[in-house]
N, C-alpha and C positions, 0 to 999 in steps of 0.2 A: 504494500500500500504506500502510495506517495506521501510526502510530508503534507501536513495540513496547510491549506492556503489561508490567507487573511479572511476570505469569504467564509471558509469553514469554521474558523475560530470566532469570528465576530459577526460577519454579515448575515449568515444564515439565521441566527437567532433574532437579529433585528428584523429581517424579512418575516420570520414567523410571527413575531409580536405585531407587526404592522398588519399582516393579513388577518390575524385573529381579531384585532380591534375592528377592522373594517367589516369582516364577516359577521362578527357578533352584533354590530349595529344593524346590518342589513337583515340578518336572520332572526332578530329578537322577536318580531311578531309571529313568525312561523314557529319558533321554539315554544312560545307561550301557547299557541293553538295545539301543538303536539302534546304538550303536558296536559292540557285540559282534556283532550280526547282520550288519552291513555287512562287518566284518572276516572273519567266519566263512564267509559265502556269496558274497562278491563281492570278489575280490582288488583292491587299489587303495586310494587314500586314502579316509578316512572323510568328510572335508570337501570340498566343491566350492567353489572360490574363483573369483570372477569380478570383473572391473573394472566398476564402476557409477559413475554420475554422482550426486554428492551436492550439498550446499549450495553455492550460488554457482557451480555447474559444476565444482567440484573432484572429481577421481576418487578412488575408494577401493576397497579390497578388500572384497567382499561375500561372506558365508559362508552356506552351506546344508549340510545333510547331503546327501551325494551320492546321487542317486536314478537317475542315468543311467549307462550304461556309461562306462568310462574313455575319455578323448579325444573325448567328444561336444562339438561346437562350441557357440557361444553361440546360444541359442534364446530368443526372447521368450516369456513365459508363455502368451500366447494361441495359440502354435504348438506347445505341448508335445505335442499329440496326434500330431504328425508324427514323433516319435522313440520309440525303444524304451526302456522303463524296466526296471530290474531288478525282481525280485519284491518285494524289501524297499522299493525305490523307489516302486512302485505304492502300497504301504500308507502310507508316510510322506507321499507327495504327497496322497493322498486325505484323510488326517487333518491335513494341514498341519504335521506334526511335522518335516518337512524344514526348516522355517523357524527352529527353535529356536536354531541357532548365531548367528542375527542378534541374539540378546540380547547377545553379545559386541560386535557392531557398535554397539549402543546404549551399552554401558559405555564404549567407546572414544570416543564422541561423533560417530561417523560418521552415526548414525541416531537416531531418536526412536521412541517407541512409536507415536505417531500423526503422520502426515505423508504427503506424496505418495510412492508407491513409487519406489525409485531405478531410473531407466531404464538400459538398456544404452547404451554409447557410440554405437552405430549408430542409436539412436532419435532422430535429429537433429530431426525435426519436433516430437516431444513436448518435447524439451529447449528448443527455441526458443519454442514456445508457452508453456511454463512461465516462461521468462525474461520474456516480454511480460506475463504475468499476475501476476508477482511470486512465483509458487510456487517458483521456483528458489532463492529466498532462505530457504526452509524446510529444516530437516533432513529428509531422507527418512524414511519411517516403516515400521514393520512392517505397519501397516494405515492406511487413510486413507478420506477421504470417497468417492473414486472406487471403492475396493474394496468398500465396503458399499452401493454403488449399481449393482450388476451390471457390474463392471469388465471382465470378459472379453468381454462383448457390445458394448462401446463402441468408437466410432471414436476415433482419436487426438485430434481437437479436443474431443470430449465429455470424455475423460479430463482433458485440460488445463483445461477449463472447471471441472470439479469441483475440480481442484487449486488453481486460482486462487480459487475460492469459499472453499476451506478457508483459504488464505493470508490472506484478508481478515477471517476470523472466528475466528481462533485464540483459544481461551479454555479454561479448565478445564472448563466445562460442555460445550462443543463436543467436546472430547477424550473426556470420559466417555461422551457419547452415541455417539460413533464406536466406542469400545471395547465398549460394550454391544451395539451393532448387529453388531460383529464376532463377539462371543460367540454371538449368535443365528444368525448366518450359519454359524458352525462347527458348530452343532447340526443343520443341514440335512443330508439324505442326500448323501454324497460323489459327485462326478462320476465317470463311468466313462471310463477311458482305453483 
């Protein structure tokens, strides 16, 4: 892994904070509506909290709006079709609005806007491949190179290869390109669960 650039040491966090502030202001009305709908139509907590693997293998609490019934176990995102979603959960999953609480993870420093997606503790092969490629040294992200490259259809080694490629080329321009590709991806018709 190449030495950390000035952007990696300081600029990336500045960009993270700036985007979180702008996104929080923009999405605040939507966040309030999601909270109301979850509480009105599906008893239980609004947030889903899960232990994920972060930078250098440290674990952290990862947040999402709850889209699954209470007491659903840990399911990797590529197996989501195997479980029942609540009606509001189907909508927030299709639109990726369930990810909004991760803005708090970014503020806390557990995550970045761009980086490898944080794996579950049980995804041992992915964690080890990231360790070998240097990607485990990155803060996990809301989006990443693997996510904008057909993430759900990839094998674990393919995901890890994209993560390693990202770790080698972290720059302001690379992050902007991934954010733009993410935005274009979100404009595609949503998947059906």
